[in-house]
C-alpha positions, 0 to 999 in steps of 0.5 A, spaced: 716 190 375 716 197 375 713 202 371 717 207 367 719 213 371 716 219 368 722 224 370 726 219 365 723 223 359 723 230 362 728 235 363 733 233 368 731 235 375 733 233 382 731 226 381 736 225 375 741 229 379 740 225 386 741 218 382 747 221 377 752 218 382 748 211 382 748 211 375 756 212 374 757 206 379 752 202 375 755 204 368 762 203 370 761 196 373 756 194 367 762 196 362 767 192 366 763 186 366 762 187 358 769 188 357 771 181 360 767 177 355 769 175 349 764 174 344 763 167 341 761 167 333 755 162 331 756 158 325 750 162 322 749 170 321 746 173 327 742 179 326 741 183 333 735 187 334 736 191 340 735 198 343 738 203 347 733 204 353 730 200 358 723 198 357 719 197 350 721 201 344 718 196 338 723 191 338 718 185 337 714 188 331 720 189 328 722 182 329 715 180 326 716 183 320 724 181 319 723 174 320 719 172 314 725 176 310 730 171 312 731 164 310 730 159 315 730 164 321 730 162 328 729 167 334 733 167 340 731 170 346 733 171 354 725 170 356 724 175 360 721 173 367 720 166 365 720 161 371 724 155 367 731 157 366 733 151 362 734 152 354 728 150 350 724 151 343 718 155 345 711 151 343 705 155 343 701 150 344 705 147 350 708 153 354 705 159 358 708 166 359 711 163 365 715 158 362 718 162 356 716 169 357 711 173 354 715 176 348 717 169 346 711 166 346 708 171 341 714 171 337 714 163 336 707 165 332 712 168 326 718 163 327 722 158 331 723 161 338 728 159 343 729 161 350 735 161 355 740 164 359 746 163 355 745 166 348 751 162 345 748 155 347 741 158 344 745 159 337 748 153 337 742 149 338 738 153 333 743 152 328 743 144 329 735 145 328 736 148 321 737 155 322 740 159 317 740 166 320 738 168 327 734 174 330 737 176 337 731 179 340 734 184 345 742 183 346 745 189 344 748 190 351 750 183 351 757 181 348 757 173 349 754 172 342 758 176 336 753 180 332 753 180 324 748 186 324 745 190 330 739 194 328 737 199 334 730 201 335 728 207 338 721 210 340 721 216 336 715 219 339 719 219 346 726 219 344 732 218 348 729 221 354 734 225 359 739 221 356 742 219 362 744 212 364 740 208 369 737 209 374 738 217 373 735 216 366 733 210 361 739 209 357 742 202 358 749 204 357 752 211 355 749 213 348 756 214 345 757 206 347 751 204 344 752 208 338 758 204 337 755 198 336 749 200 332 749 198 324 743 202 323 737 205 327 730 204 326 725 210 328 718 208 330 713 213 330 713 221 329 720 224 330 718 229 335 726 230 337 729 230 330 733 224 331 733 223 323 737 229 322 741 228 328 743 221 327 743 220 319 749 223 318 753 217 321 748 211 320 743 208 316 736 210 319 729 209 317 722 210 319 717 206 321 710 206 324 706 201 328 699 200 326 693 197 328 690 191 324 684 194 320 679 189 322 681 189 329 679 197 329 673 196 325 670 191 330 671 196 336 667 201 332 661 204 335 663 200 342 664 202 349 671 199 351 675 199 357 682 198 355 688 195 359 695 194 358 701 192 362 707 195 358 713 199 359 709 205 357 702 203 356 700 210 354 702 209 347 697 203 346 691 208 349 693 214 345 693 209 339 686 207 341 684 215 341 687 216 334 683 211 331 676 214 334 675 208 339 670 210 345 674 208 351 671 209 358 677 207 362 684 206 361 688 201 366 695 201 366 699 195 369 707 194 369 711 191 364 710 184 363 705 184 369 702 177 371 695 178 371 692 176 378 685 173 380 684 180 383 686 184 377 681 179 372 676 180 377 677 188 377 677 188 369 670 184 369 667 189 374 669 195 370 667 192 364 660 190 367 659 197 370 660 201 363 657 195 359 663 195 355 668 191 351 675 189 354 681 191 349 688 189 350 695 188 346 697 181 343 703 181 349 698 182 354 693 177 351 698 171 352 699 173 359 691 172 360 689 165 363 685 161 357 678 162 361 679 169 361 681 170 354 673 170 351 672 176 355 677 180 351 678 183 344 686 183 342 688 189 337 694 186 333 699 191 331 703 191 325 709 195 323 709 199 316 716 200 314 721 200 308 723 193 307 728 194 302 732 198 307 733 192 311 734 187 305 740 192 303 743 192 310 742 184 309 746 184 302 751 189 305 753 184 311 752 178 307 746 175 310 742 171 306 735 174 305 728 172 301 
């Protein structure tokens, strides 16, 4: 896995210019591939939670709060980075992140979660198992399954970067094409780039904020900590700890979906011993740790604070049942 290149979120420079031809080629063939596919309609409504950019934007915490709002909701996901390629229902007591991916393992705590390479097949299996609504984790750029409602999550703090497509920038497709698929936008974090003003004339837009669980922060007060995270932008987690007044002696960032090796774990323990500190990480990282190592780590659970009525109104308008 690679880290998000810094130049994606800077003013366009020589790196962007150099990669612009490759971005055009990538966009052309990606769109050509998508245009060949006819979306299949599931027997139950499908709510897609996607984003415009490569890397994390906040899809997982949004999925966590929407699942309880929908009757018999099941989650379907590709299961990024998993070794097993068959379609299956995630069992948190049986499967590891290597079997199903880190995000599905986390989401399975909130609703039945299916992983596999073919989304229409997953939709069929979930519906047969009793799902009345499907939450599609990611998939905005995958046309294989018809979406009844597409919610696009944007990290409002970082924005859309230089607004160039991959690899010259963070966009998975042109912004125009992405917006044409979106039914509503969810801006997470401080709106540093005026996205609400920019997009609200054209689409329903709401704000949301990712908040740490109070008891987790209280447990870290007056403790020396060593923070580590393997995310697309681990600095977001580190900044949150700073804002909450946590005493962090060292920050250790790893690539997104990073599988922690024995050497990584030894290094983390060595840092904790050196600073006489508590190791602290995210939920997503915690599920990727070996069971024997988890006793050394405190996890900070994150929740999304937002207007749930905004989503209920969208469900009602799209004729999607909600609680």
